[in-house]
C-alpha positions in Angstrom: -30.5 -1.7 -50.6 -29.3 1.1 -52.8 -28.0 0.6 -56.3 -24.5 1.4 -55.3 -24.6 -1.2 -52.5 -25.7 -3.8 -55.0 -22.9 -3.0 -57.3 -20.3 -3.0 -54.4 -21.6 -6.4 -53.2 -21.6 -7.9 -56.6 -18.0 -6.9 -57.3 -16.8 -7.8 -53.8 -18.4 -11.2 -54.1 -16.7 -11.8 -57.4 -13.3 -10.7 -56.1 -13.5 -12.8 -53.0 -14.6 -15.9 -54.8 -11.7 -15.6 -57.3 -14.1 -15.6 -60.3 -13.3 -12.1 -61.7 -12.5 -12.6 -65.4 -11.4 -9.6 -67.5 -12.2 -9.7 -71.2 -9.5 -9.5 -73.9 -10.0 -6.2 -75.8 -7.8 -7.5 -78.6 -10.8 -9.7 -79.7 -12.8 -6.5 -80.4 -10.0 -4.8 -82.2 -9.4 -7.8 -84.4 -13.1 -8.2 -85.2 -13.5 -4.5 -86.1 -10.8 -4.8 -88.8 -12.8 -7.4 -90.7 -14.4 -6.4 -94.0 -17.2 -8.9 -93.5 -19.2 -9.9 -90.5 -16.9 -12.0 -88.3 -17.8 -14.9 -86.0 -19.3 -13.3 -82.9 -18.2 -14.6 -79.5 -20.3 -17.1 -77.7 -23.0 -15.6 -75.5 -21.1 -16.9 -72.4 -17.9 -15.1 -73.4 -16.5 -12.4 -71.0 -16.0 -10.1 -74.1 -19.6 -8.9 -73.7 -18.6 -7.1 -70.6 -16.0 -4.9 -72.2 -18.4 -2.7 -74.0 -22.1 -1.8 -73.7 -22.7 -4.4 -76.4 -20.2 -5.3 -79.2 -19.8 -2.6 -81.8 -20.9 -3.5 -85.4 -19.5 -2.0 -88.6 -22.4 -0.5 -90.6 -21.0 -2.2 -93.8 -21.6 -5.6 -92.2 -25.3 -4.9 -92.0 -28.0 -5.1 -94.7 -31.7 -4.4 -94.5 -34.1 -7.3 -95.0 -33.3 -11.0 -94.5 -29.8 -12.1 -95.5 -28.5 -15.7 -95.5 -25.2 -16.3 -93.6 -23.0 -19.4 -94.0 -24.5 -21.0 -90.9 -27.4 -18.7 -90.1 -29.1 -15.4 -91.1 -29.2 -11.7 -90.6 -32.5 -9.7 -90.3 -32.5 -5.9 -90.3 -35.7 -3.9 -90.4 -36.4 -1.6 -93.4 -35.5 2.1 -93.1 -32.8 1.2 -90.5 -29.8 1.8 -92.6 -31.3 4.3 -95.1 -33.8 6.8 -93.7 -34.0 6.2 -89.9 -32.2 9.2 -88.5 -29.3 9.1 -86.0 -29.6 11.0 -82.8 -26.9 12.0 -80.4 -26.9 12.5 -76.6 -23.4 14.0 -76.5 -23.1 17.6 -75.6 -20.2 19.9 -76.6 -18.7 22.9 -74.9 -20.0 25.5 -77.4 -23.6 24.4 -77.1 -23.4 24.1 -73.3 -22.1 27.7 -73.1 -24.9 28.8 -75.5 -27.6 27.2 -73.3 -26.2 28.7 -70.1 -26.0 32.1 -71.7 -29.3 32.2 -73.5 -31.7 29.8 -71.8 -30.9 30.2 -68.0 -31.3 26.6 -67.0 -32.2 26.0 -63.4 -28.8 24.5 -62.9 -25.9 25.5 -65.1 -25.1 22.8 -67.6 -21.5 21.4 -67.6 -19.3 19.8 -70.2 -16.6 17.3 -69.4 -14.5 16.4 -72.5 -13.2 13.3 -70.7 -16.7 11.8 -70.3 -18.1 10.4 -73.5 -21.6 9.5 -72.4 -23.4 12.8 -72.9 -26.8 13.5 -71.3 -28.5 10.5 -69.7 -31.4 10.7 -72.2 -31.2 7.2 -73.7 -34.8 6.5 -72.9 -36.3 9.6 -74.6 -33.9 9.3 -77.6 -34.8 5.6 -78.1 -38.5 6.4 -77.7 -38.2 9.1 -80.5 -36.5 6.5 -82.7 -39.5 4.2 -82.2 -41.8 7.1 -83.3 -39.6 7.9 -86.3 -39.6 4.3 -87.6 -43.4 4.0 -87.4 -43.8 7.4 -89.0 -41.6 6.2 -91.9 -43.7 3.0 -92.1 -46.8 5.1 -92.6 -45.2 7.3 -95.3 -44.6 10.4 -93.2 -41.8 12.8 -94.0 -39.5 13.5 -91.0 -39.0 17.1 -90.3 -35.8 18.7 -89.0 -35.1 20.3 -85.6 -32.2 21.5 -83.6 -31.3 19.1 -80.7 -31.5 20.6 -77.3 -28.9 18.1 -76.2 -26.1 19.0 -78.7 -27.2 21.9 -80.8 -26.9 19.8 -83.9 -29.5 19.5 -86.6 -31.5 16.3 -86.4 -34.6 14.8 -88.0 -37.7 13.1 -86.8 -39.4 13.3 -83.4 -37.7 15.8 -81.1 -36.8 13.6 -78.1 -36.9 16.6 -75.8 -40.6 16.8 -76.3 -41.0 13.3 -74.9 -38.7 13.9 -72.0 -40.5 17.2 -71.1 -43.8 15.2 -71.1 -42.3 12.6 -68.8 -41.1 15.3 -66.3 -44.5 17.0 -66.5 -46.3 13.8 -65.5 -43.7 13.2 -62.8 -44.7 16.5 -61.2 -48.4 15.9 -61.3 -49.9 14.4 -58.1 -52.1 11.9 -59.9 -49.3 10.5 -62.2 -46.1 11.0 -60.2 -45.9 7.4 -59.0 -46.1 6.1 -62.6 -43.3 8.4 -63.8 -40.5 8.0 -61.3 -37.2 10.0 -61.3 -33.8 8.8 -60.3 -32.3 11.1 -57.7 -29.4 9.0 -56.4 -27.4 10.0 -59.5 -28.1 13.2 -61.5 -27.8 13.8 -65.2 -24.1 14.7 -65.7 -24.8 17.7 -68.0 -28.1 19.1 -66.7 -27.7 18.2 -63.0 -31.3 17.0 -62.9 -33.0 13.8 -61.8 -33.1 11.1 -64.5 -36.2 10.0 -66.3 -35.5 6.4 -66.3 -38.6 4.3 -66.4 -38.9 2.5 -69.7 -42.5 1.4 -69.3 -43.5 5.0 -68.6 -42.0 6.1 -71.9 -44.0 3.4 -73.7 -47.1 4.9 -72.3 -46.0 8.3 -73.6 -45.5 6.9 -77.1 -49.0 5.3 -77.0 -50.7 8.5 -75.6 -48.9 10.7 -78.2 -50.6 8.8 -81.0 -54.1 9.4 -79.7 -54.1 13.1 -78.8 -56.9 15.2 -80.5 -55.6 18.6 -79.5 -52.1 20.2 -79.5 -50.2 19.5 -76.3 -48.0 22.3 -75.0 -45.4 21.4 -72.3 -42.8 23.6 -70.6 -39.2 22.4 -70.6 -38.1 20.9 -67.4 -35.1 23.2 -66.9 -34.8 25.8 -69.7 -36.4 29.2 -69.0 -39.2 30.3 -71.4 -38.9 27.1 -73.5 -42.0 25.2 -74.3 -42.5 22.1 -76.5 -45.6 21.4 -78.7 -46.9 18.1 -79.9 -49.5 18.2 -82.6 -52.2 15.6 -83.3 -50.9 13.2 -85.9 -47.2 14.0 -85.1 -46.9 10.6 -83.3 -48.1 7.4 -84.8 -51.1 5.5 -83.4 -49.8 2.4 -81.8 -50.6 -0.1 -79.1 -48.0 -1.3 -76.5 -47.2 -5.0 -76.3 -45.0 -5.9 -73.4 -42.8 -8.8 -74.5 -41.3 -9.3 -71.1 -41.0 -7.0 -68.1 -38.4 -6.3 -65.6 -38.2 -9.0 -62.9 -36.9 -7.8 -59.5 -34.9 -10.9 -58.9 -31.3 -11.9 -58.2 -31.3 -14.1 -61.3 -32.9 -14.3 -64.7 -34.1 -17.1 -66.9 -31.4 -19.6 -67.7 -33.1 -20.6 -71.0 -32.9 -17.7 -73.5 -35.0 -19.3 -76.2 -38.3 -18.0 -75.0 -37.1 -14.3 -75.0 -35.3 -14.8 -78.3 -38.6 -15.9 -79.9 -40.6 -13.1 -78.4 -38.2 -10.4 -79.8 -37.8 -12.1 -83.2 -41.5 -12.5 -83.7 -42.1 -8.8 -82.7 -39.4 -7.5 -85.1 -41.0 -9.4 -88.0 -44.6 -8.7 -87.2 -44.7 -5.2 -85.7 -41.3 -3.4 -86.1 -38.6 -2.2 -83.7 -38.4 -3.3 -80.1 -37.8 -0.9 -77.2 -35.5 -2.8 -74.8 -33.7 -2.1 -71.5 -30.1 -3.4 -71.2 -29.0 -5.0 -67.9 -26.2 -3.4 -66.0 -23.0 -4.1 -67.9 -21.1 -6.4 -65.6 -24.2 -8.5 -64.8 -24.5 -10.3 -68.1 -24.7 -14.0 -67.9 -21.2 -15.5 -68.2 -19.8 -11.9 -68.2 -17.1 -10.4 -66.1 -18.1 -12.5 -63.1 -18.1 -16.0 -64.3 -19.7 -17.8 -61.4 -23.0 -18.7 -62.8 -25.2 -17.7 -59.8 -23.5 -14.4 -59.4 -23.1 -13.4 -63.1 -26.9 -13.3 -63.6 -27.5 -10.6 -60.9 -29.2 -7.6 -62.5 -29.4 -3.9 -61.6 -32.3 -3.7 -59.1 -35.5 -2.0 -60.1 -34.4 -0.4 -63.4 -32.7 -1.0 -66.7 -29.3 0.6 -67.1 -29.7 1.7 -70.7 -32.6 2.1 -73.1 -32.1 1.1 -76.8 -34.1 0.2 -79.9 -33.6 -3.3 -81.3 -33.8 -3.2 -85.1 -32.7 -6.7 -86.1 -30.8 -9.9 -85.2 -27.9 -12.1 -86.3 -28.0 -15.8 -86.0 -24.8 -17.8 -86.2 -25.4 -21.5 -85.6 -27.6 -21.7 -82.5 -26.4 -18.3 -81.2 -28.7 -15.3 -81.5 -27.4 -11.7 -81.2 -29.8 -8.7 -81.3 -28.7 -5.6 -83.2 -29.6 -2.3 -81.6 -29.2 1.4 -82.4 -27.0 3.3 -79.9 -28.1 6.7 -78.7 -25.0 8.5 -79.9 -22.8 8.5 -82.9 -22.9 7.0 -86.4 -19.5 5.4 -86.5 -18.3 1.9 -86.5 -16.5 2.2 -83.1 -15.6 4.9 -80.6 -13.9 7.9 -82.3 -13.1 11.5 -81.4 -16.5 12.6 -82.8 -18.8 10.0 -81.3 -19.6 6.3 -80.6 -20.7 3.4 -82.7 -24.1 3.5 -84.4 -24.9 -0.2 -83.8 -24.1 -2.8 -81.3 -25.0 -6.4 -80.7 -25.9 -8.3 -77.5 -27.2 -11.7 -76.7 -30.7 -11.8 -75.2 -29.6 -12.2 -71.6 -28.4 -8.6 -71.7 -32.0 -7.3 -71.8 -34.1 -6.6 -68.7 -37.3 -5.8 -70.5 -38.7 -5.4 -74.0 -41.7 -3.8 -75.6 -43.2 -3.9 -79.1 -45.6 -1.4 -80.7 -48.4 -2.6 -82.9 -49.7 -0.2 -85.5 -53.4 0.7 -85.1 
């Protein structure tokens, strides 16, 4: 069954059963006006379906372990100070420049009404993992110009990781391990989407062990090559916390996954995690319990980096870095830097142990 048929069936089932529950956006607006961290909704609240995670104001967050009135906040070091932001959103001037000077295989397009940018969340999040571990080992992050937006950024150029993925997807011996999504193309580049999270974890691990420079042609841009030098990526070992389960439902007890992510954050650093399709969160837009736990088949809908957590009472919320923007909420210039989600939102999660 195709992804779109799953989505259609899910929504139709919810509508026919009379259990479609739309969230109240006023709750988000009220929360975002608070000067201090507000009480977050229960994990079963339908509010979690209104956004791709609940936006968090940067001023609410603090690195390290911070006591809360009935809980705690934990944010990894470097997160709010030196870990660079990266943005997947294109702009018309840069798209025109790419089309004029780099002759992509398909002309890039810009739609000002669509705020999601390139579908490159997996490579951007992978580069953020690389950046954090390079900061941990005292490396200075160099600047580069983003091929997605034309803006100046710092750290690991995510285009290098994406190009490596596409290269491996084209090789006969590795193609099956680096699948591409062709049902829906990247909205800017009109190319298949590099979507497999576990494949990107392998690229992160391989990059930390190369002994010779690696030169990779760009997947769509004429005469553009990317170079990864030995030592540019940190030596790490992958640890799968939990993998994607191709099932109609997920675990009804979140405590095991909560513990796995929290232990990984405190012992090894950021967690690379895949978010479930937005409307499938437990207790989300479809409130019937057996239906609300259906996940997007065979893939995560969005790749992010978990950099901390908030505990309020017995409720845990994981704080992750979004792949666009450095704002508190959606603005004319970008999206929120950080969001929070209960653990049931995540399909899969991976930690990286420094060697």
